[in-house]
Each structure stands twice: as structure tokens, then as C-alpha cells.
C-alpha positions as a Markdown table, in Angstrom:
| # | Residue | x | y | z |
|---|---|---|---|---|
| 1 | Met | -75.0 | -114.4 | -183.3 |
| 2 | Trp | -77.6 | -111.7 | -183.2 |
| 3 | Lys | -75.4 | -109.6 | -180.9 |
| 4 | Arg | -72.5 | -109.9 | -183.3 |
| 5 | Ser | -74.7 | -108.9 | -186.2 |
| 6 | Phe | -76.1 | -105.9 | -184.2 |
| 7 | Val | -72.6 | -104.7 | -183.3 |
| 8 | Gly | -71.5 | -105.1 | -186.9 |
| 9 | Ala | -74.5 | -103.1 | -188.1 |
| 10 | Ile | -73.8 | -100.4 | -185.6 |
| 11 | Gly | -70.1 | -100.2 | -186.8 |
| 12 | Ala | -71.2 | -100.0 | -190.4 |
| 13 | Leu | -73.7 | -97.3 | -189.5 |
| 14 | Arg | -71.0 | -95.3 | -187.7 |
| 15 | His | -68.6 | -95.7 | -190.7 |
| 16 | Thr | -71.3 | -94.6 | -193.1 |
| 17 | Thr | -72.1 | -91.6 | -191.0 |
| 18 | Ala | -68.5 | -90.6 | -190.7 |
| 19 | Val | -68.0 | -91.0 | -194.5 |
| 20 | Arg | -71.1 | -88.9 | -195.1 |
| 21 | Gly | -69.9 | -86.3 | -192.6 |
| 22 | Ala | -66.5 | -86.1 | -194.2 |
| 23 | Ala | -68.1 | -85.9 | -197.6 |
| 24 | Thr | -70.3 | -83.0 | -196.4 |
| 25 | Ile | -67.3 | -81.1 | -195.0 |
| 26 | Ser | -65.3 | -81.7 | -198.2 |
| 27 | Ser | -68.2 | -80.5 | -200.3 |
| 28 | Ala | -68.5 | -77.4 | -198.2 |
| 29 | Val | -64.8 | -76.6 | -198.5 |
| 30 | Asp | -64.9 | -77.1 | -202.2 |
| 31 | Ser | -67.9 | -74.8 | -202.5 |
| 32 | Met | -66.1 | -72.2 | -200.4 |
| 33 | Ile | -63.0 | -72.3 | -202.6 |
| 34 | Leu | -64.9 | -72.3 | -205.8 |
| 35 | Arg | -66.9 | -69.3 | -204.7 |
| 36 | Ser | -63.8 | -67.4 | -203.7 |
| 37 | Leu | -62.0 | -68.3 | -207.0 |
| 38 | Lys | -65.0 | -67.1 | -208.9 |
| 39 | Asp | -65.2 | -63.8 | -207.0 |
| 40 | His | -61.5 | -63.2 | -207.5 |
| 41 | Tyr | -61.7 | -64.2 | -211.2 |
| 42 | Met | -64.5 | -61.6 | -211.8 |
| 43 | Glu | -62.6 | -59.0 | -209.9 |
| 44 | Val | -59.4 | -59.5 | -211.9 |
| 45 | Ala | -61.5 | -59.6 | -215.1 |
| 46 | Lys | -62.6 | -56.0 | -214.4 |
| 47 | Met | -59.1 | -54.6 | -214.0 |
| 48 | Asn | -58.1 | -52.0 | -216.6 |
| 49 | Met | -55.2 | -52.9 | -218.8 |
| 50 | Pro | -52.5 | -50.3 | -219.5 |
| 51 | Pro | -52.8 | -48.4 | -222.8 |
| 52 | Lys | -51.5 | -50.4 | -225.8 |
| 53 | Val | -47.9 | -49.5 | -226.5 |
| 54 | Ser | -46.0 | -50.4 | -229.6 |
| 55 | Pro | -42.3 | -51.6 | -229.4 |
| 56 | Pro | -39.7 | -49.2 | -230.7 |
| 57 | Ser | -38.9 | -49.7 | -234.4 |
| 58 | Pro | -37.5 | -51.9 | -235.8 |
| 59 | Phe | -38.3 | -54.4 | -233.1 |
| 60 | Thr | -41.3 | -56.6 | -233.7 |
| 61 | Ile | -43.4 | -58.7 | -231.2 |
| 62 | Val | -42.8 | -62.4 | -231.4 |
| 63 | Lys | -46.0 | -64.3 | -232.2 |
| 64 | Gly | -47.3 | -66.2 | -229.2 |
| 65 | Ala | -45.0 | -64.5 | -226.8 |
| 66 | Leu | -47.7 | -63.9 | -224.2 |
| 67 | Asp | -48.3 | -67.7 | -223.9 |
| 68 | Ser | -44.6 | -68.8 | -223.8 |
| 69 | Glu | -41.4 | -68.3 | -221.9 |
| 70 | Gly | -39.5 | -67.4 | -225.1 |
| 71 | Pro | -38.4 | -64.1 | -226.6 |
| 72 | Val | -40.8 | -61.1 | -226.6 |
| 73 | Leu | -39.1 | -59.0 | -229.2 |
| 74 | Lys | -36.9 | -59.6 | -232.3 |
| 75 | Arg | -35.1 | -57.6 | -234.9 |
| 76 | Asn | -32.4 | -58.0 | -237.5 |
| 77 | Tyr | -29.2 | -56.0 | -237.4 |
| 78 | Gly | -27.3 | -56.7 | -240.5 |
| 79 | Asp | -26.9 | -60.5 | -240.6 |
| 80 | Glu | -27.5 | -60.7 | -236.8 |
| 81 | Glu | -30.7 | -61.6 | -235.0 |
| 82 | Val | -31.4 | -59.7 | -231.8 |
| 83 | Ser | -33.9 | -61.3 | -229.3 |
| 84 | Ile | -35.1 | -59.8 | -226.1 |
| 85 | Tyr | -36.5 | -61.8 | -223.2 |
| 86 | Val | -38.0 | -60.0 | -220.2 |
| 87 | Met | -39.0 | -60.8 | -216.5 |
| 88 | Arg | -39.9 | -58.8 | -213.5 |
| 89 | Leu | -37.1 | -57.8 | -211.1 |
| 90 | Ser | -38.5 | -58.9 | -207.7 |
| 91 | Asn | -38.7 | -56.1 | -205.3 |
| 92 | Val | -40.5 | -55.7 | -201.9 |
| 93 | Asp | -42.2 | -52.5 | -203.0 |
| 94 | Asp | -43.4 | -54.2 | -206.2 |
| 95 | Glu | -45.2 | -56.9 | -204.1 |
| 96 | Gln | -46.9 | -54.3 | -202.1 |
| 97 | Asp | -48.4 | -52.0 | -204.8 |
| 98 | Gly | -48.2 | -54.3 | -207.9 |
| 99 | Ala | -46.0 | -51.7 | -209.7 |
| 100 | Ile | -43.5 | -52.9 | -212.3 |
| 101 | Asp | -40.7 | -50.4 | -212.3 |
| 102 | Gln | -37.7 | -52.7 | -212.6 |
| 103 | Leu | -37.1 | -55.3 | -215.2 |
| 104 | Phe | -34.5 | -58.0 | -216.1 |
| 105 | Ile | -33.9 | -58.5 | -219.8 |
| 106 | His | -31.8 | -61.1 | -221.6 |
| 107 | Val | -30.5 | -59.8 | -224.9 |
| 108 | Asp | -29.4 | -62.5 | -227.3 |
| 109 | Val | -27.3 | -61.7 | -230.3 |
| 110 | Ser | -26.8 | -64.5 | -232.8 |
| 111 | Lys | -25.1 | -64.8 | -236.2 |
| 112 | Pro | -26.0 | -67.5 | -238.8 |
| 113 | Glu | -22.4 | -68.9 | -239.1 |
| 114 | Gln | -21.9 | -69.1 | -235.3 |
| 115 | Lys | -22.9 | -72.0 | -233.0 |
| 116 | Glu | -23.0 | -69.8 | -230.0 |
| 117 | Ser | -24.7 | -66.5 | -229.4 |
| 118 | Leu | -23.7 | -63.4 | -227.3 |
| 119 | Asn | -26.0 | -63.0 | -224.3 |
| 120 | Phe | -26.4 | -59.9 | -222.1 |
| 121 | Leu | -28.3 | -59.9 | -218.8 |
| 122 | Cys | -29.4 | -56.3 | -218.1 |
| 123 | Gly | -31.4 | -54.4 | -215.6 |
| 124 | Leu | -33.9 | -52.1 | -217.3 |
| 125 | Tyr | -35.5 | -49.0 | -215.8 |
| 126 | Glu | -37.6 | -46.2 | -217.2 |
| 127 | Asp | -34.6 | -43.9 | -217.6 |
| 128 | Ala | -31.6 | -46.3 | -217.6 |
| 129 | Leu | -30.2 | -49.7 | -218.6 |
| 130 | Gly | -27.3 | -51.4 | -216.9 |
| 131 | Ile | -25.5 | -54.6 | -218.0 |
| 132 | His | -25.0 | -57.2 | -215.2 |
| 133 | Ser | -23.2 | -59.9 | -217.2 |
| 134 | Val | -22.0 | -60.8 | -220.7 |
| 135 | Ser | -21.5 | -64.4 | -221.8 |
| 136 | Met | -21.4 | -66.8 | -224.7 |
| 137 | Arg | -24.2 | -69.4 | -224.8 |
| 138 | Pro | -25.3 | -72.2 | -227.1 |
| 139 | Lys | -27.5 | -70.7 | -229.8 |
| 140 | Leu | -31.2 | -70.8 | -229.0 |
| 141 | Gln | -33.3 | -73.5 | -230.5 |
| 142 | Thr | -36.4 | -72.2 | -232.3 |
| 143 | Ser | -38.3 | -75.3 | -231.1 |
| 144 | Asp | -38.4 | -74.1 | -227.5 |
| 145 | Gly | -37.0 | -70.7 | -227.2 |
| 146 | Phe | -35.6 | -71.1 | -223.7 |
| 147 | Ile | -32.4 | -69.4 | -222.5 |
| 148 | Leu | -29.9 | -72.2 | -222.0 |
| 149 | Ile | -27.7 | -72.1 | -218.9 |
| 150 | Pro | -24.0 | -72.3 | -219.9 |
| 151 | Thr | -22.0 | -75.2 | -218.5 |
| 152 | Gln | -18.6 | -73.6 | -219.3 |
| 153 | Tyr | -16.7 | -70.6 | -218.1 |
| 154 | Thr | -18.8 | -67.5 | -218.8 |
| 155 | Gly | -16.2 | -64.8 | -218.4 |
| 156 | Pro | -15.3 | -62.3 | -215.7 |
| 157 | Val | -17.7 | -60.3 | -213.5 |
| 158 | Phe | -18.9 | -57.5 | -215.6 |
| 159 | Ala | -18.4 | -54.9 | -212.9 |
| 160 | Glu | -14.7 | -55.9 | -212.6 |
| 161 | Leu | -14.0 | -55.1 | -216.3 |
| 162 | Asp | -12.2 | -51.8 | -216.9 |
| 163 | Glu | -14.4 | -48.8 | -217.7 |
| 164 | Thr | -13.4 | -48.7 | -221.4 |
| 165 | Met | -14.6 | -52.2 | -222.0 |
| 166 | Arg | -17.8 | -51.7 | -220.1 |
| 167 | Asp | -18.6 | -48.6 | -222.1 |
| 168 | Ala | -17.8 | -50.5 | -225.3 |
| 169 | Phe | -20.3 | -53.3 | -224.4 |
| 170 | His | -23.0 | -50.7 | -223.6 |
| 171 | Ser | -22.4 | -49.0 | -227.0 |
| 172 | Tyr | -22.6 | -52.5 | -228.6 |
| 173 | Ile | -26.1 | -53.1 | -227.4 |
| 174 | Glu | -27.2 | -49.5 | -227.8 |
| 175 | Glu | -26.3 | -49.7 | -231.5 |
| 176 | Arg | -28.7 | -52.6 | -231.8 |
| 177 | Gly | -31.6 | -50.6 | -230.3 |
| 178 | Val | -31.4 | -52.0 | -226.7 |
| 179 | Asn | -31.9 | -49.0 | -224.4 |
| 180 | Asp | -34.4 | -47.5 | -221.9 |
| 181 | Lys | -36.8 | -46.8 | -224.8 |
| 182 | Leu | -37.9 | -50.4 | -224.5 |
| 183 | Phe | -39.1 | -50.0 | -221.0 |
| 184 | Lys | -42.6 | -48.7 | -221.6 |
| 185 | Phe | -43.5 | -51.4 | -224.0 |
| 186 | Leu | -42.0 | -54.3 | -221.9 |
| 187 | Gln | -43.6 | -52.9 | -218.8 |
| 188 | Ala | -47.1 | -52.8 | -220.4 |
| 189 | Trp | -46.5 | -56.3 | -222.0 |
| 190 | Leu | -45.6 | -57.8 | -218.6 |
| 191 | Tyr | -48.8 | -56.3 | -217.0 |
| 192 | Val | -50.9 | -58.0 | -219.7 |
| 193 | Lys | -49.0 | -61.3 | -219.4 |
| 194 | Glu | -49.3 | -61.4 | -215.6 |
| 195 | His | -53.0 | -60.5 | -215.9 |
| 196 | Arg | -53.5 | -63.3 | -218.4 |
| 197 | Asn | -51.6 | -65.8 | -216.2 |
| 198 | Leu | -53.6 | -64.8 | -213.1 |
| 199 | Met | -56.9 | -65.3 | -215.0 |
| 200 | Arg | -55.8 | -68.7 | -216.2 |
| 201 | Trp | -54.7 | -69.7 | -212.7 |
| 202 | Phe | -58.1 | -68.9 | -211.2 |
| 203 | Lys | -59.9 | -70.7 | -214.0 |
| 204 | Thr | -57.8 | -73.9 | -214.1 |
| 205 | Met | -57.8 | -74.1 | -210.3 |
| 206 | Gly | -61.6 | -73.9 | -210.3 |
| 207 | Leu | -62.0 | -76.4 | -213.0 |
| 208 | Phe | -59.8 | -78.9 | -211.2 |
| 209 | Ile | -61.6 | -78.5 | -207.8 |
| 210 | Asp | -65.0 | -78.7 | -209.6 |
| 211 | Gly | -63.8 | -82.0 | -211.3 |
| 212 | Lys | -64.0 | -80.6 | -214.8 |
| 213 | Arg | -61.4 | -80.9 | -217.5 |
| 214 | Pro | -60.0 | -77.6 | -218.8 |
| 215 | Ala | -60.4 | -76.8 | -222.4 |
| 216 | Thr | -57.3 | -77.1 | -224.6 |
| 217 | Gly | -55.2 | -74.0 | -224.2 |
| 218 | Ala | -57.0 | -72.8 | -221.1 |
């Protein structure tokens, strides 16, 4: 009986020691991650943002665009509403130096009496804009602002259209102010958005590991 109790006590002691050892290692790892996250957060916080750039008139910045995946710019053209969404065009050189010199933009043209809108996917550069595709899509809902993926036929490959039609579509969006003059603003806007997202990532990651609840909107 005594021997059984002694063996049980030894087993419990080993288990407790193992648990404490694991807890110590876990705590050390957490501390290391938190320290690294804090250092990177402080480093990113010191980064200089690009000079503030205003969008070409008559486009206006959509309120709350930096914190959403919705449109960045809007304007009216007659009875039409033109919305512009932007994203970075992934490139190996971009990943190496952090430069943003190629953009993808969605141009959405809607009319009040139409259930669908005309959507252009374009490549935007500092000195050029090229159309990749043109399609009809369900009109965007103001409640979420996301681009909806069409489930029906979206038309021929744009590059396979005859030159006259391609030129006509380019003229169509240029008349609505969609051209390479948008590049500087959208480039600067993306830098700010990515900087904000990176800061938020370091912060929320640190709060989670530290066992704290992030503030609303953090």
C-alpha cells in the first residue's frame, strides 16, 4: 500500500514537473513572439507615408474605403454612377522592394434603370491603362460593396475582339475619366491601406497571443 502510494506520488510529481516545464516553454515562446511583434509594430509605425494625393476631379473618395473591400472612388457621369475598385497586381519585383507600380482596377458603370452593370477589369500603370475584360454583372449592392462573380456567359476574350471595338471600349471608359491619371492617387492609397493593414495585423496578433481582447474596430 505504501509502495503503491509512493509510486503514485512520484508519477504525479513527474506529471506536474512536465506540465510546469511545458508551461515555461510556452510562456517563453509567447514572450519571444510578443517581443518580435512589438519591435516590428514600432518599426512599421515609423515608416513615412507617401505625400497626400487627391483623386482627379470629379472623382471623390468613398467614405470608409480604407477599412473595406468596396470601391475606392466614385463619380457621376450623366445618370450613370462610375465606381473604381483597386488591388495590387502581384509581381516578383514588387515583393522584393515593396514597390507598387502595377495595379488591377475594376471599373463598374451602373444606370438606375438597369439591373446589371458594365464591369471592366483593367491593368493600370503610371503611363498606361489596358482593358483585360468587359462583362455584365449584377448591380452592386450598397450594403456590402463587393464585386459579384458572374454565373453566366461573360462575353468573348477582350484581346480577341477586333481593334475597332477594343478602341471603342477604351474611349468609353476614358470619357468617364478612367485613365492613367488615376495611378498616382490609387498607388498612394494602396500604400496607406497596406500600411494600416500591417499595423492592425501586428496589433491583433499580439493581443491574441497575450490573451487580451482587441478593442472594437482594432
